[in-house]
py3Dmol code that shows the C-alpha trace and the ligand (Angstrom):
import py3Dmol

protein = """\
ATOM      1  CA  THR A   1      31.098 -26.844  28.461  1.00  0.00           C
ATOM      2  CA  ALA A   2      31.212 -25.252  24.980  1.00  0.00           C
ATOM      3  CA  ALA A   3      31.249 -28.626  23.301  1.00  0.00           C
ATOM      4  CA  ALA A   4      28.086 -29.640  25.137  1.00  0.00           C
ATOM      5  CA  ARG A   5      26.340 -26.512  24.313  1.00  0.00           C
ATOM      6  CA  GLU A   6      27.196 -26.887  20.689  1.00  0.00           C
ATOM      7  CA  ALA A   7      26.045 -30.577  20.702  1.00  0.00           C
ATOM      8  CA  ALA A   8      22.742 -29.498  22.268  1.00  0.00           C
ATOM      9  CA  PHE A   9      22.230 -26.883  19.655  1.00  0.00           C
ATOM     10  CA  ASP A  10      22.986 -29.417  16.821  1.00  0.00           C
ATOM     11  CA  THR A  11      20.546 -32.000  18.388  1.00  0.00           C
ATOM     12  CA  ALA A  12      17.811 -29.371  18.671  1.00  0.00           C
ATOM     13  CA  VAL A  13      18.201 -28.334  14.981  1.00  0.00           C
ATOM     14  CA  ALA A  14      18.284 -31.955  13.822  1.00  0.00           C
ATOM     15  CA  ALA A  15      15.208 -32.733  15.790  1.00  0.00           C
ATOM     16  CA  ASP A  16      13.377 -29.772  14.156  1.00  0.00           C
ATOM     17  CA  GLU A  17      13.061 -27.877  17.340  1.00  0.00           C
ATOM     18  CA  ARG A  18      12.942 -24.113  17.273  1.00  0.00           C
ATOM     19  CA  ILE A  19      15.977 -21.991  18.343  1.00  0.00           C
ATOM     20  CA  GLU A  20      14.723 -19.076  20.549  1.00  0.00           C
ATOM     21  CA  PRO A  21      16.524 -15.789  21.265  1.00  0.00           C
ATOM     22  CA  ARG A  22      17.860 -16.789  24.675  1.00  0.00           C
ATOM     23  CA  ASP A  23      19.157 -20.181  23.557  1.00  0.00           C
ATOM     24  CA  TRP A  24      22.784 -20.593  22.944  1.00  0.00           C
ATOM     25  CA  MET A  25      23.677 -20.623  19.323  1.00  0.00           C
ATOM     26  CA  PRO A  26      26.904 -20.633  17.285  1.00  0.00           C
ATOM     27  CA  GLU A  27      28.076 -17.058  16.391  1.00  0.00           C
ATOM     28  CA  ALA A  28      28.161 -18.055  12.698  1.00  0.00           C
ATOM     29  CA  TYR A  29      24.477 -19.154  12.913  1.00  0.00           C
ATOM     30  CA  ARG A  30      23.548 -15.793  14.473  1.00  0.00           C
ATOM     31  CA  ALA A  31      25.650 -13.840  11.844  1.00  0.00           C
ATOM     32  CA  SER A  32      24.066 -15.720   8.912  1.00  0.00           C
ATOM     33  CA  LEU A  33      20.539 -15.118  10.139  1.00  0.00           C
ATOM     34  CA  VAL A  34      21.217 -11.454  10.703  1.00  0.00           C
ATOM     35  CA  ARG A  35      22.585 -11.324   7.176  1.00  0.00           C
ATOM     36  CA  GLN A  36      19.521 -12.995   5.589  1.00  0.00           C
ATOM     37  CA  MET A  37      16.896 -11.324   7.782  1.00  0.00           C
ATOM     38  CA  ALA A  38      18.496  -7.929   7.251  1.00  0.00           C
ATOM     39  CA  GLN A  39      18.604  -8.436   3.535  1.00  0.00           C
ATOM     40  CA  HIS A  40      14.997  -9.537   3.573  1.00  0.00           C
ATOM     41  CA  ALA A  41      13.790  -6.523   5.658  1.00  0.00           C
ATOM     42  CA  HIS A  42      15.685  -4.176   3.502  1.00  0.00           C
ATOM     43  CA  SER A  43      14.072  -5.724   0.439  1.00  0.00           C
ATOM     44  CA  GLU A  44      10.607  -5.096   1.902  1.00  0.00           C
ATOM     45  CA  ILE A  45      11.187  -1.449   2.488  1.00  0.00           C
ATOM     46  CA  ILE A  46      13.177  -0.724  -0.710  1.00  0.00           C
ATOM     47  CA  GLY A  47      10.508  -2.816  -2.490  1.00  0.00           C
ATOM     48  CA  MET A  48       7.899  -0.116  -1.573  1.00  0.00           C
ATOM     49  CA  GLN A  49       9.391   2.191  -4.013  1.00  0.00           C
ATOM     50  CA  PRO A  50       8.725   0.692  -7.493  1.00  0.00           C
ATOM     51  CA  GLU A  51       4.950   0.244  -6.797  1.00  0.00           C
ATOM     52  CA  ALA A  52       4.645   3.409  -4.706  1.00  0.00           C
ATOM     53  CA  ASN A  53       5.602   5.102  -8.088  1.00  0.00           C
ATOM     54  CA  TRP A  54       2.113   4.315  -9.391  1.00  0.00           C
ATOM     55  CA  ILE A  55      -0.027   5.164  -6.377  1.00  0.00           C
ATOM     56  CA  THR A  56      -0.889   8.602  -7.683  1.00  0.00           C
ATOM     57  CA  ARG A  57      -1.531   7.233 -11.173  1.00  0.00           C
ATOM     58  CA  ALA A  58      -3.605   4.144 -10.306  1.00  0.00           C
ATOM     59  CA  PRO A  59      -6.420   3.940 -13.004  1.00  0.00           C
ATOM     60  CA  SER A  60      -9.292   3.844 -10.409  1.00  0.00           C
ATOM     61  CA  LEU A  61     -10.078   4.498  -6.724  1.00  0.00           C
ATOM     62  CA  ARG A  62     -10.373   0.855  -6.093  1.00  0.00           C
ATOM     63  CA  ARG A  63      -6.970   0.084  -7.715  1.00  0.00           C
ATOM     64  CA  LYS A  64      -5.499   2.904  -5.731  1.00  0.00           C
ATOM     65  CA  ALA A  65      -6.818   1.811  -2.328  1.00  0.00           C
ATOM     66  CA  ILE A  66      -5.607  -1.726  -3.008  1.00  0.00           C
ATOM     67  CA  LEU A  67      -2.119  -0.582  -4.060  1.00  0.00           C
ATOM     68  CA  MET A  68      -1.773   1.752  -0.952  1.00  0.00           C
ATOM     69  CA  ALA A  69      -2.766  -1.122   1.237  1.00  0.00           C
ATOM     70  CA  LYS A  70      -0.192  -3.454  -0.286  1.00  0.00           C
ATOM     71  CA  VAL A  71       2.666  -0.927  -0.080  1.00  0.00           C
ATOM     72  CA  GLN A  72       1.786  -0.328   3.549  1.00  0.00           C
ATOM     73  CA  ASP A  73       1.923  -4.182   4.259  1.00  0.00           C
ATOM     74  CA  GLU A  74       5.394  -4.074   2.751  1.00  0.00           C
ATOM     75  CA  ALA A  75       6.420  -1.398   5.324  1.00  0.00           C
ATOM     76  CA  GLY A  76       4.890  -3.675   7.978  1.00  0.00           C
ATOM     77  CA  HIS A  77       6.849  -6.681   6.757  1.00  0.00           C
ATOM     78  CA  GLY A  78      10.012  -4.687   7.020  1.00  0.00           C
ATOM     79  CA  LEU A  79       9.193  -3.872  10.630  1.00  0.00           C
ATOM     80  CA  TYR A  80       8.427  -7.434  11.660  1.00  0.00           C
ATOM     81  CA  LEU A  81      11.770  -8.488  10.131  1.00  0.00           C
ATOM     82  CA  TYR A  82      13.715  -5.782  11.818  1.00  0.00           C
ATOM     83  CA  SER A  83      12.234  -6.657  15.071  1.00  0.00           C
ATOM     84  CA  ALA A  84      12.944 -10.300  14.485  1.00  0.00           C
ATOM     85  CA  ALA A  85      16.511  -9.354  13.653  1.00  0.00           C
ATOM     86  CA  GLU A  86      16.717  -7.348  16.929  1.00  0.00           C
ATOM     87  CA  THR A  87      16.085 -10.591  18.922  1.00  0.00           C
ATOM     88  CA  LEU A  88      19.541 -11.517  17.640  1.00  0.00           C
ATOM     89  CA  GLY A  89      21.228  -8.559  19.202  1.00  0.00           C
ATOM     90  CA  THR A  90      21.423  -6.034  16.349  1.00  0.00           C
ATOM     91  CA  SER A  91      19.457  -2.839  16.428  1.00  0.00           C
ATOM     92  CA  ARG A  92      17.370  -1.595  13.632  1.00  0.00           C
ATOM     93  CA  ASP A  93      19.536   1.581  13.429  1.00  0.00           C
ATOM     94  CA  GLU A  94      22.627  -0.515  12.898  1.00  0.00           C
ATOM     95  CA  LEU A  95      21.013  -2.513  10.051  1.00  0.00           C
ATOM     96  CA  LEU A  96      19.605   0.698   8.345  1.00  0.00           C
ATOM     97  CA  ASP A  97      23.053   2.311   8.597  1.00  0.00           C
ATOM     98  CA  LYS A  98      24.575  -0.698   6.734  1.00  0.00           C
ATOM     99  CA  LEU A  99      21.822  -0.569   4.085  1.00  0.00           C
ATOM    100  CA  HIS A 100      22.471   3.114   3.546  1.00  0.00           C
ATOM    101  CA  ALA A 101      26.271   2.644   3.423  1.00  0.00           C
ATOM    102  CA  GLY A 102      25.754  -0.095   0.805  1.00  0.00           C
ATOM    103  CA  ARG A 103      27.230  -2.729   3.169  1.00  0.00           C
ATOM    104  CA  GLN A 104      24.137  -5.015   3.177  1.00  0.00           C
ATOM    105  CA  LYS A 105      22.129  -6.097   0.216  1.00  0.00           C
ATOM    106  CA  TYR A 106      18.541  -5.911  -0.800  1.00  0.00           C
ATOM    107  CA  SER A 107      16.844  -7.980  -3.460  1.00  0.00           C
ATOM    108  CA  SER A 108      18.006  -7.493  -6.996  1.00  0.00           C
ATOM    109  CA  ILE A 109      14.539  -7.293  -8.220  1.00  0.00           C
ATOM    110  CA  PHE A 110      13.865  -3.878  -6.849  1.00  0.00           C
ATOM    111  CA  ASN A 111      16.445  -2.244  -9.072  1.00  0.00           C
ATOM    112  CA  TYR A 112      14.339  -2.441 -12.137  1.00  0.00           C
ATOM    113  CA  PRO A 113      11.872   0.358 -13.128  1.00  0.00           C
ATOM    114  CA  THR A 114       8.094   0.313 -13.178  1.00  0.00           C
ATOM    115  CA  LEU A 115       7.352   1.884 -16.607  1.00  0.00           C
ATOM    116  CA  THR A 116       3.644   1.221 -16.982  1.00  0.00           C
ATOM    117  CA  TRP A 117       0.716   0.486 -14.794  1.00  0.00           C
ATOM    118  CA  ALA A 118       0.876  -3.105 -15.964  1.00  0.00           C
ATOM    119  CA  ASP A 119       4.123  -3.356 -13.975  1.00  0.00           C
ATOM    120  CA  VAL A 120       2.165  -3.180 -10.762  1.00  0.00           C
ATOM    121  CA  GLY A 121       0.208  -6.227 -11.773  1.00  0.00           C
ATOM    122  CA  ALA A 122       3.341  -8.106 -12.974  1.00  0.00           C
ATOM    123  CA  ILE A 123       5.091  -7.312  -9.700  1.00  0.00           C
ATOM    124  CA  GLY A 124       2.140  -8.778  -7.735  1.00  0.00           C
ATOM    125  CA  TRP A 125       1.926 -11.862  -9.931  1.00  0.00           C
ATOM    126  CA  LEU A 126       5.607 -12.536 -10.465  1.00  0.00           C
ATOM    127  CA  VAL A 127       7.598 -10.854  -7.651  1.00  0.00           C
ATOM    128  CA  ASP A 128       5.174 -11.621  -4.890  1.00  0.00           C
ATOM    129  CA  GLY A 129       4.726 -15.101  -6.362  1.00  0.00           C
ATOM    130  CA  ALA A 130       8.398 -15.708  -6.217  1.00  0.00           C
ATOM    131  CA  ALA A 131       8.577 -14.219  -2.766  1.00  0.00           C
ATOM    132  CA  ILE A 132       5.902 -16.757  -1.518  1.00  0.00           C
ATOM    133  CA  THR A 133       7.565 -19.672  -3.162  1.00  0.00           C
ATOM    134  CA  ASN A 134      10.789 -18.712  -1.382  1.00  0.00           C
ATOM    135  CA  GLN A 135       9.149 -17.780   1.907  1.00  0.00           C
ATOM    136  CA  VAL A 136       6.679 -20.506   2.658  1.00  0.00           C
ATOM    137  CA  PRO A 137       9.532 -22.966   3.479  1.00  0.00           C
ATOM    138  CA  LEU A 138      10.961 -20.162   5.763  1.00  0.00           C
ATOM    139  CA  CYS A 139       7.861 -20.639   8.048  1.00  0.00           C
ATOM    140  CA  ARG A 140       9.771 -23.837   9.071  1.00  0.00           C
ATOM    141  CA  CYS A 141      13.069 -22.020   9.603  1.00  0.00           C
ATOM    142  CA  SER A 142      14.976 -23.214  12.656  1.00  0.00           C
ATOM    143  CA  TYR A 143      15.069 -19.686  14.231  1.00  0.00           C
ATOM    144  CA  GLY A 144      11.655 -19.091  16.065  1.00  0.00           C
ATOM    145  CA  PRO A 145      11.146 -15.406  15.658  1.00  0.00           C
ATOM    146  CA  TYR A 146      11.970 -15.445  11.831  1.00  0.00           C
ATOM    147  CA  ALA A 147       9.709 -18.454  11.262  1.00  0.00           C
ATOM    148  CA  ARG A 148       6.774 -16.726  13.086  1.00  0.00           C
ATOM    149  CA  ALA A 149       7.213 -13.536  11.189  1.00  0.00           C
ATOM    150  CA  MET A 150       7.060 -15.427   8.029  1.00  0.00           C
ATOM    151  CA  VAL A 151       3.683 -17.094   8.814  1.00  0.00           C
ATOM    152  CA  ARG A 152       1.972 -13.623   8.769  1.00  0.00           C
ATOM    153  CA  ILE A 153       4.078 -12.310   5.901  1.00  0.00           C
ATOM    154  CA  CYS A 154       3.206 -15.265   3.672  1.00  0.00           C
ATOM    155  CA  LYS A 155      -0.588 -14.640   4.238  1.00  0.00           C
ATOM    156  CA  GLU A 156      -0.293 -11.153   3.142  1.00  0.00           C
ATOM    157  CA  GLU A 157       1.941 -12.038   0.264  1.00  0.00           C
ATOM    158  CA  SER A 158      -0.763 -14.491  -0.965  1.00  0.00           C
ATOM    159  CA  PHE A 159      -3.242 -11.654  -1.155  1.00  0.00           C
ATOM    160  CA  HIS A 160      -0.707  -9.504  -2.870  1.00  0.00           C
ATOM    161  CA  GLN A 161      -0.066 -12.250  -5.491  1.00  0.00           C
ATOM    162  CA  ARG A 162      -3.782 -12.586  -6.167  1.00  0.00           C
ATOM    163  CA  GLN A 163      -4.341  -8.901  -6.513  1.00  0.00           C
ATOM    164  CA  GLY A 164      -1.564  -8.742  -9.105  1.00  0.00           C
ATOM    165  CA  TYR A 165      -2.826 -11.689 -10.999  1.00  0.00           C
ATOM    166  CA  GLU A 166      -6.301 -10.342 -11.049  1.00  0.00           C
ATOM    167  CA  SER A 167      -5.087  -6.799 -12.202  1.00  0.00           C
ATOM    168  CA  LEU A 168      -3.090  -8.408 -15.039  1.00  0.00           C
ATOM    169  CA  LEU A 169      -6.060 -10.500 -16.043  1.00  0.00           C
ATOM    170  CA  ALA A 170      -8.163  -7.392 -16.367  1.00  0.00           C
ATOM    171  CA  LEU A 171      -5.543  -5.864 -18.619  1.00  0.00           C
ATOM    172  CA  SER A 172      -5.060  -8.950 -20.619  1.00  0.00           C
ATOM    173  CA  ARG A 173      -8.742  -9.198 -21.298  1.00  0.00           C
ATOM    174  CA  GLY A 174      -8.997  -5.493 -21.989  1.00  0.00           C
ATOM    175  CA  THR A 175      -8.285  -3.556 -25.238  1.00  0.00           C
ATOM    176  CA  PRO A 176      -5.528  -4.732 -27.465  1.00  0.00           C
ATOM    177  CA  ALA A 177      -3.359  -1.765 -26.136  1.00  0.00           C
ATOM    178  CA  GLN A 178      -3.986  -3.012 -22.567  1.00  0.00           C
ATOM    179  CA  HIS A 179      -3.196  -6.591 -23.474  1.00  0.00           C
ATOM    180  CA  GLU A 180       0.046  -5.419 -25.104  1.00  0.00           C
ATOM    181  CA  MET A 181       0.949  -3.442 -22.015  1.00  0.00           C
ATOM    182  CA  ALA A 182       0.413  -6.521 -19.764  1.00  0.00           C
ATOM    183  CA  GLN A 183       2.563  -8.664 -22.176  1.00  0.00           C
ATOM    184  CA  ASP A 184       5.308  -6.075 -22.157  1.00  0.00           C
ATOM    185  CA  ALA A 185       5.396  -5.972 -18.334  1.00  0.00           C
ATOM    186  CA  VAL A 186       5.657  -9.822 -18.216  1.00  0.00           C
ATOM    187  CA  ASN A 187       8.358  -9.735 -20.704  1.00  0.00           C
ATOM    188  CA  ARG A 188      10.433  -7.351 -18.633  1.00  0.00           C
ATOM    189  CA  TRP A 189       9.787  -8.956 -15.146  1.00  0.00           C
ATOM    190  CA  TRP A 190       9.992 -12.563 -15.866  1.00  0.00           C
ATOM    191  CA  TRP A 191      13.706 -13.015 -16.002  1.00  0.00           C
ATOM    192  CA  PRO A 192      14.526 -10.732 -12.985  1.00  0.00           C
ATOM    193  CA  SER A 193      11.979 -12.707 -10.986  1.00  0.00           C
ATOM    194  CA  LEU A 194      13.839 -15.961 -11.695  1.00  0.00           C
ATOM    195  CA  MET A 195      16.983 -14.149 -10.344  1.00  0.00           C
ATOM    196  CA  MET A 196      15.350 -13.434  -7.079  1.00  0.00           C
ATOM    197  CA  PHE A 197      15.948 -17.040  -5.927  1.00  0.00           C
ATOM    198  CA  GLY A 198      19.682 -16.330  -5.954  1.00  0.00           C
ATOM    199  CA  PRO A 199      22.632 -17.723  -7.677  1.00  0.00           C
ATOM    200  CA  PRO A 200      22.638 -21.307  -9.166  1.00  0.00           C
ATOM    201  CA  ASP A 201      23.343 -23.942  -6.417  1.00  0.00           C
ATOM    202  CA  ASP A 202      26.904 -24.500  -7.383  1.00  0.00           C
ATOM    203  CA  GLU A 203      27.636 -20.767  -6.874  1.00  0.00           C
ATOM    204  CA  SER A 204      25.591 -20.259  -3.765  1.00  0.00           C
ATOM    205  CA  ALA A 205      28.058 -19.351  -1.009  1.00  0.00           C
ATOM    206  CA  HIS A 206      25.680 -19.909   1.942  1.00  0.00           C
ATOM    207  CA  SER A 207      23.262 -22.624   0.864  1.00  0.00           C
ATOM    208  CA  ALA A 208      25.089 -25.646   2.228  1.00  0.00           C
ATOM    209  CA  GLN A 209      25.517 -24.393   5.681  1.00  0.00           C
ATOM    210  CA  SER A 210      22.102 -22.749   5.816  1.00  0.00           C
ATOM    211  CA  MET A 211      20.499 -26.071   4.830  1.00  0.00           C
ATOM    212  CA  ILE A 212      22.366 -27.885   7.680  1.00  0.00           C
ATOM    213  CA  TRP A 213      21.113 -25.213  10.048  1.00  0.00           C
ATOM    214  CA  LYS A 214      17.608 -25.511   8.644  1.00  0.00           C
ATOM    215  CA  ILE A 215      17.535 -21.786   7.851  1.00  0.00           C
ATOM    216  CA  LYS A 216      16.963 -22.799   4.321  1.00  0.00           C
ATOM    217  CA  ARG A 217      14.898 -25.846   3.572  1.00  0.00           C
ATOM    218  CA  HIS A 218      15.361 -25.974  -0.296  1.00  0.00           C
ATOM    219  CA  SER A 219      18.096 -24.879  -2.609  1.00  0.00           C
ATOM    220  CA  ASN A 220      17.936 -21.824  -4.757  1.00  0.00           C
ATOM    221  CA  ASP A 221      17.493 -23.919  -7.913  1.00  0.00           C
ATOM    222  CA  GLU A 222      14.837 -26.172  -6.389  1.00  0.00           C
ATOM    223  CA  LEU A 223      12.676 -23.197  -5.610  1.00  0.00           C
ATOM    224  CA  ARG A 224      13.311 -21.498  -8.857  1.00  0.00           C
ATOM    225  CA  GLN A 225      12.150 -24.633 -10.628  1.00  0.00           C
ATOM    226  CA  ARG A 226       9.044 -24.849  -8.418  1.00  0.00           C
ATOM    227  CA  PHE A 227       8.143 -21.233  -9.299  1.00  0.00           C
ATOM    228  CA  VAL A 228       8.572 -21.887 -13.092  1.00  0.00           C
ATOM    229  CA  ASP A 229       6.262 -24.908 -12.763  1.00  0.00           C
ATOM    230  CA  ILE A 230       3.636 -22.756 -10.919  1.00  0.00           C
ATOM    231  CA  CYS A 231       3.791 -19.893 -13.428  1.00  0.00           C
ATOM    232  CA  VAL A 232       3.394 -21.777 -16.620  1.00  0.00           C
ATOM    233  CA  PRO A 233      -0.312 -22.715 -16.213  1.00  0.00           C
ATOM    234  CA  GLN A 234      -1.087 -19.309 -14.571  1.00  0.00           C
ATOM    235  CA  ALA A 235       0.448 -17.528 -17.743  1.00  0.00           C
ATOM    236  CA  GLU A 236      -1.829 -19.652 -19.911  1.00  0.00           C
ATOM    237  CA  ALA A 237      -4.895 -18.781 -17.833  1.00  0.00           C
ATOM    238  CA  LEU A 238      -3.940 -15.109 -18.131  1.00  0.00           C
ATOM    239  CA  GLY A 239      -3.542 -15.338 -21.852  1.00  0.00           C
ATOM    240  CA  LEU A 240       0.044 -14.153 -21.601  1.00  0.00           C
ATOM    241  CA  THR A 241       3.256 -15.652 -22.892  1.00  0.00           C
ATOM    242  CA  LEU A 242       6.391 -16.154 -20.788  1.00  0.00           C
ATOM    243  CA  PRO A 243       9.317 -14.703 -22.713  1.00  0.00           C
ATOM    244  CA  ASP A 244      11.331 -17.878 -23.000  1.00  0.00           C
ATOM    245  CA  PRO A 245      11.375 -19.890 -26.255  1.00  0.00           C
ATOM    246  CA  ASP A 246      13.139 -22.784 -24.417  1.00  0.00           C
ATOM    247  CA  LEU A 247      10.423 -23.204 -21.755  1.00  0.00           C
ATOM    248  CA  LYS A 248       8.750 -26.633 -22.320  1.00  0.00           C
ATOM    249  CA  TRP A 249       7.458 -29.533 -20.361  1.00  0.00           C
ATOM    250  CA  ASN A 250       9.920 -32.240 -19.843  1.00  0.00           C
ATOM    251  CA  GLU A 251       7.965 -35.449 -19.423  1.00  0.00           C
ATOM    252  CA  GLU A 252      10.886 -37.439 -18.020  1.00  0.00           C
ATOM    253  CA  ARG A 253      11.631 -34.997 -15.321  1.00  0.00           C
ATOM    254  CA  GLY A 254       7.992 -34.069 -14.632  1.00  0.00           C
ATOM    255  CA  GLN A 255       9.044 -30.394 -14.644  1.00  0.00           C
ATOM    256  CA  HIS A 256       9.579 -27.604 -17.122  1.00  0.00           C
ATOM    257  CA  ASP A 257      12.882 -26.988 -18.810  1.00  0.00           C
ATOM    258  CA  PHE A 258      13.631 -23.351 -19.270  1.00  0.00           C
ATOM    259  CA  GLY A 259      16.313 -21.176 -20.948  1.00  0.00           C
ATOM    260  CA  ALA A 260      19.499 -19.850 -19.591  1.00  0.00           C
ATOM    261  CA  ILE A 261      19.486 -17.136 -17.107  1.00  0.00           C
ATOM    262  CA  ASP A 262      21.763 -14.140 -17.743  1.00  0.00           C
ATOM    263  CA  TRP A 263      23.891 -14.438 -14.554  1.00  0.00           C
ATOM    264  CA  ASN A 264      25.972 -11.490 -15.804  1.00  0.00           C
ATOM    265  CA  GLU A 265      23.077  -9.248 -15.583  1.00  0.00           C
ATOM    266  CA  PHE A 266      22.400 -10.538 -11.900  1.00  0.00           C
ATOM    267  CA  ARG A 267      25.960  -9.884 -10.878  1.00  0.00           C
ATOM    268  CA  GLU A 268      25.991  -6.419 -12.410  1.00  0.00           C
ATOM    269  CA  VAL A 269      22.748  -5.560 -10.440  1.00  0.00           C
ATOM    270  CA  LEU A 270      24.332  -6.934  -7.271  1.00  0.00           C
ATOM    271  CA  LYS A 271      27.372  -4.723  -7.833  1.00  0.00           C
ATOM    272  CA  GLY A 272      25.117  -1.676  -7.993  1.00  0.00           C
ATOM    273  CA  ASN A 273      24.960  -1.319 -11.810  1.00  0.00           C
ATOM    274  CA  GLY A 274      21.216  -2.195 -12.327  1.00  0.00           C
ATOM    275  CA  PRO A 275      18.948   0.302 -13.927  1.00  0.00           C
ATOM    276  CA  CYS A 276      17.643   1.843 -10.697  1.00  0.00           C
ATOM    277  CA  ASN A 277      20.236   1.109  -7.917  1.00  0.00           C
ATOM    278  CA  GLU A 278      21.189   4.722  -7.539  1.00  0.00           C
ATOM    279  CA  ALA A 279      17.671   6.038  -7.471  1.00  0.00           C
ATOM    280  CA  ARG A 280      16.457   3.392  -4.970  1.00  0.00           C
ATOM    281  CA  ILE A 281      19.333   3.939  -2.449  1.00  0.00           C
ATOM    282  CA  SER A 282      19.326   7.644  -2.650  1.00  0.00           C
ATOM    283  CA  GLN A 283      15.533   7.815  -2.122  1.00  0.00           C
ATOM    284  CA  ARG A 284      15.929   5.532   0.843  1.00  0.00           C
ATOM    285  CA  ARG A 285      18.525   7.746   2.385  1.00  0.00           C
ATOM    286  CA  ARG A 286      16.480  10.851   1.721  1.00  0.00           C
ATOM    287  CA  ALA A 287      13.421   9.259   3.349  1.00  0.00           C
ATOM    288  CA  HIS A 288      15.495   8.389   6.396  1.00  0.00           C
ATOM    289  CA  GLU A 289      16.929  11.932   6.666  1.00  0.00           C
ATOM    290  CA  GLU A 290      13.455  13.470   6.235  1.00  0.00           C
ATOM    291  CA  GLY A 291      12.134  11.093   8.990  1.00  0.00           C
ATOM    292  CA  ALA A 292      14.739  12.164  11.539  1.00  0.00           C
ATOM    293  CA  TRP A 293      12.311  14.612  13.306  1.00  0.00           C
ATOM    294  CA  VAL A 294       9.832  11.791  13.752  1.00  0.00           C
ATOM    295  CA  ARG A 295      12.511   9.529  15.447  1.00  0.00           C
ATOM    296  CA  GLU A 296      13.628  12.392  17.690  1.00  0.00           C
ATOM    297  CA  ALA A 297      10.100  13.265  18.590  1.00  0.00           C
ATOM    298  CA  ALA A 298       9.297   9.599  19.465  1.00  0.00           C
ATOM    299  CA  THR A 299      12.492   9.390  21.553  1.00  0.00           C
ATOM    300  CA  ALA A 300      11.666  12.610  23.456  1.00  0.00           C
ATOM    301  CA  TYR A 301       8.155  11.372  24.089  1.00  0.00           C
ATOM    302  CA  ALA A 302       9.429   7.954  25.272  1.00  0.00           C
ATOM    303  CA  THR A 303      12.003   9.601  27.621  1.00  0.00           C
ATOM    304  CA  LYS A 304       9.368  12.008  28.998  1.00  0.00           C
ATOM    305  CA  HIS A 305       7.043   9.115  29.824  1.00  0.00           C
ATOM    306  CA  SER A 306       9.537   6.543  30.855  1.00  0.00           C
ATOM    307  CA  GLY A 307       8.642   5.241  34.411  1.00  0.00           C
ATOM    308  CA  ASP A 308       5.616   7.570  34.359  1.00  0.00           C
ATOM    309  CA  ASP A 309       2.248   6.486  33.339  1.00  0.00           C
ATOM    310  CA  SER A 310       0.515   9.626  34.297  1.00  0.00           C
ATOM    311  CA  GLY A 311       0.232  10.638  30.584  1.00  0.00           C
TER     312      GLY A 311
END
"""
ligand_1 = """\
57
FAQ
N 19.319 -10.119 -4.786
O 24.722 -17.924 -1.025
P 23.549 -17.323 -1.572
C 10.149 -9.331 -0.983
C 23.257 -12.603 -2.450
S 10.874 -10.742 -1.581
C 20.271 -9.695 -4.059
O 22.673 -18.142 -2.437
P 21.505 -17.147 0.564
C 8.630 -9.200 -0.985
C 23.160 -13.251 -1.012
O 22.651 -12.334 -0.099
C 12.627 -10.346 -1.733
N 21.224 -10.466 -3.337
O 22.672 -16.583 -0.419
C 8.196 -8.101 -1.712
C 24.594 -13.462 -0.808
O 25.228 -12.300 -0.496
P 25.944 -11.970 0.930
C 13.431 -10.611 -0.550
C 21.125 -11.787 -3.586
O 21.227 -16.068 1.531
C 7.502 -8.267 -2.932
C 25.121 -13.900 -2.294
O 24.222 -13.288 -3.090
N 13.304 -12.045 0.049
O 10.953 -8.428 -0.659
C 20.044 -12.310 -4.289
O 21.852 -18.500 0.883
C 7.023 -7.171 -3.678
C 25.229 -15.358 -2.387
O 23.868 -15.968 -2.413
C 14.273 -12.496 0.825
O 15.293 -11.866 1.216
C 19.207 -11.496 -4.818
N 18.046 -11.867 -5.624
O 20.269 -17.289 -0.498
C 8.393 -6.754 -1.325
C 13.959 -13.934 1.259
N 20.227 -13.650 -4.180
O 24.821 -11.972 1.937
C 7.885 -5.709 -2.046
C 14.912 -14.453 2.341
C 21.330 -13.914 -3.416
O 26.936 -13.025 1.176
C 7.202 -5.886 -3.211
N 16.179 -14.697 1.773
N 21.900 -12.788 -3.158
O 26.516 -10.548 0.756
C 16.549 -15.889 1.254
O 15.842 -16.831 1.172
C 18.001 -16.093 0.813
O 18.899 -15.094 1.348
C 18.196 -15.988 -0.758
C 19.748 -16.062 -1.025
C 17.494 -17.124 -1.395
C 17.682 -14.642 -1.349
"""
view = py3Dmol.view(width=600, height=400)
view.addModel(protein, "pdb")
view.setStyle({"model": 0}, {"cartoon": {"style": "trace"}})
view.addModel(ligand_1, "xyz")
view.setStyle({"model": 1}, {"stick": {}})
view.zoomTo()
view.show()
């Protein structure tokens, strides 16, 4: 019966068992996973744009090779995530259509511009750093295909974070102008990185249910706090300052206090009014249209060879 199926699902989730594609699941669980995984996949592929902006201008062959590999990894992450979402019965086409029509979100962070080379380092350090902090717990998500995709993605994100840190360190220890460029990038990326974790807990529409379902393991504010605590000693080691005069160690809490986040800015970016929203989505639509011939050729090839392995 329906009640028994639902009870079995609840028991499996409570016992930390994985839910797999063929298992019964509540429609709302399926819909919430598709929502989150689609947003995550879209973030990976839109997230290629800010850094790709610097591939042709990387300061050395080594930096260029590293950056190209990183941006390719992001495309790969998008593909694992779309595939994982397909196991829930939604096609990649459907999800991309929703992205292009503005009906599904992608992370707010990718609506900010990359103005200097140091932004590439700051993205690696802070944006990938925030991404790992948020995603490591997702490796224990109750939905099997999402959790497994996260394991590989997190390994690659760790490399991305280290390369960003190393690149910023080189700039910070470089000429005064390079140091200043690194500091300026950190000044611009710090607050948007804190917004990546989502709205404060008391305004987070999905958190309570997602935590019961063990899609999310920690609240938005918990992960944001963890990230701040991780970044403070790293900023010190980098010789850079985090742009928050209220940031200080709180002995009693055993955590850092930090200043107020401008949630109005966050809401504006989500509404489409960030500095680069227009540019990001139009570039994405253009790339999709320009790739139409590749999809047609791949479909024609697959049709020609279906049920025929003669080559
Ligand atoms: N931006 O109720 P909640 C990366 C939306 S990392 C835009 O708290 P939830 C790697 C939220 O969707 C970035 N929208 O939602 C990389 C919901 O709207 P909806 C991607 C946001 O799901 C690095 C509404 O606000 N990572 O790409 C944001 O419980 C460098 C209410 O919020 C992931 O997606 C935001 N920052 O918690 C790539 C991780 N925050 O759906 C390239 C997986 C919230 O009702 C270069 N996702 N919203 O229309 C998650 O962990 C969660 O979905 C949260 C939000 C924590 C993001």
